[in-house]
N, C-alpha and C positions, 0 to 999 in steps of 0.2 A: 185451948185450941192453938195449935202451933201454926205460925205464919210461914208463908213461903219466902225463901230468900229473894231479895231484890236483885234485878239484873246486874246492877253495879257491883254488888257483893259477889256474885258469881264470876264476873269478869276479873275482879281482884283475886279471887281464889285461883282462877286459871293462871293468872300472871304469877302468883306465888308458887304454884306447883311447877310451872315452867322454869322459874328461877331455881327451884330446888333441884330439878332434874339436870340442869346445866352445870351447877356448881359441883366441883369434885368433893371428895369426902375427907379432906384434911381436918385436923382438930379445929383450926381457926375458922374454917368455913362451916363446920358442923354446927357451931353456935348460930351462925347466920341462917342456916337451913331451919333449925329448930325455931328460931325467932319468927321467921316469915310464916312458917306453917302454923305455929301456935297462935299467933295473933290473928291471922285471917280465918282459920278454921274455928277458933273459939267463938268468934263473933259473927259467924255466918248467918245464923238465924235471928240475931238480935238487931233489929232495925234502929235502935236508939244509940248505937255505938258511934264512935268517931269516924268510922269508915263511910258513913252516909254523908254525902257532900252537903246536904241541906241542914244538917244538925250543927249548930254553932254553940250550943250550950256547954260543950265540953272544952271549948277553947281556953288555952292557958294564957296568963299574963307573962310577959317576957322575963320578969324577975323570978318566976317559978321554974325557969329552965336552967339546967346545969350550964355553968360558964364555959366548959369545954365543948359542949354541944353548940352553943352560940358562936364560939370562936371558929369552930370548923365550918359551921353553916355560913358565916360571913366570909370566910376564905373561899369556899366552894362556889357560892352564889352571890358574887359581888353585884350590887345594884338592886337586889330583890328587896322590896319593902312591903309587899302586900301579903306576906306569909301569915298563916294561922297555925298555931301550935296546939298539939293535943298530947295528952299523957296516955300512954298505953302500958300494959304490963311489962315492966323492965326497961322502959325507955320513952322516947318522944317521936312524934311524927310532925313534920312541917309540910303544909300544903300551900301552893302558890301558883300563880300563872305568870308566864313571860310571853307576851305576844299571844300566839295561838297554841302555846304549849302549856298544858296543865301538868304540874309536877308534884310528887310527894317524895320526901326524903325521910328515912328512918334512922334513928340513933339509939344506941344503948344508953342507959342512965349515966355511964361514965364518960360519954362523949364520943364513943367509937361509932363511926359511920358504918351502917349495915348495908344499905342499898338506896338507890334512887330510881323512881319509875317516872318516865316522861310519857305523856299521852298526847297524840296529835293525829291529824288526818293525812291523807296521801299527798297533799301539797307540800308537806314538810319532810317527807320521807327522803332519806339519802338515795341518790341516784343509783348507786350500785345495788342496793336492796330492791329498789323498784324494778330495775332491769331483771334481776334474778327471779322475782315473782312473776313478772309479765312473760318471761320466756317459758316458764313452767305452766302458768295458768292464765293464758291470754284471753280466755273467755270469761274470766272472773273480774269483778270490780273490787278494788281495794277499798275497804270501809274504814279501817282504823288501825293505828300502830301503837304498840307499847314498846318503849325502849328502856331496857333495864340495865342499870350500871351497878356492879358489885365490886367489892374490894378484890384485889389480886387478879382481876380480869382486864386485859388490855383493851378488848373490844366489848361493846355493849351486846346484849342479847336482844333480839327483836322478836316480838310477837306481832304477826300481821294477820288481821282479820279480813278474809276475802269472801265474796259471795257470788253465786250465779243465780239463775232463775230457780234452780232446784236444790242447790247445796250451799252450805256455809262451811268454811274451813278456817282453822286457826293454825298458822304456820309458825314454827320457831326457826329463826335464822341466827347462826352464830359462826363466825370465822368463815363465811362464804358457803356454809353447808346449811341446807334447808331440809326440814322434816315436818310432817303433818302431826300436830299435837291432837287435834280433834277434827272430826269429819261428821257433819250433821246433814240430814235431809230436811229441806224446808217443807213445812206443812201447810 
């Protein structure tokens, strides 16, 4: 009997698809696109994978992580000491929290940084993003934000989850432009 994907897994899949659609198709970025897609889609129905936040059995010891990965991580995330590392096909993921922000950062085996996803609520949202959303959807409540950082992109990609009494929308905002990724009717 096949189990239904968990809501967390579905959100991660949506984030991955959004990142894929924003990144252009140069050779360097194509590897990132394939990595995001392969890792999230491959484990979508498997609730025992490292993508479940409650699963700690797959955590790695620091001496099992490539030194180039650790060097980059320590450079990018100074002061983070609560990270948990996980092995994935072709690389590593570190998950950690800083204040009210939950983050995950993904690397290739050789230490190349692929992307970082920061998750937070509307109180942490950048003001310019908040204004943009509120102007277009003033009758909606902002529920959640995913901020995605990828190589060779100056600005992060924002996925903003909003809801009204009858609808739920997922918006993608990049470089001041906003589009609806998904539009659901609440049941």
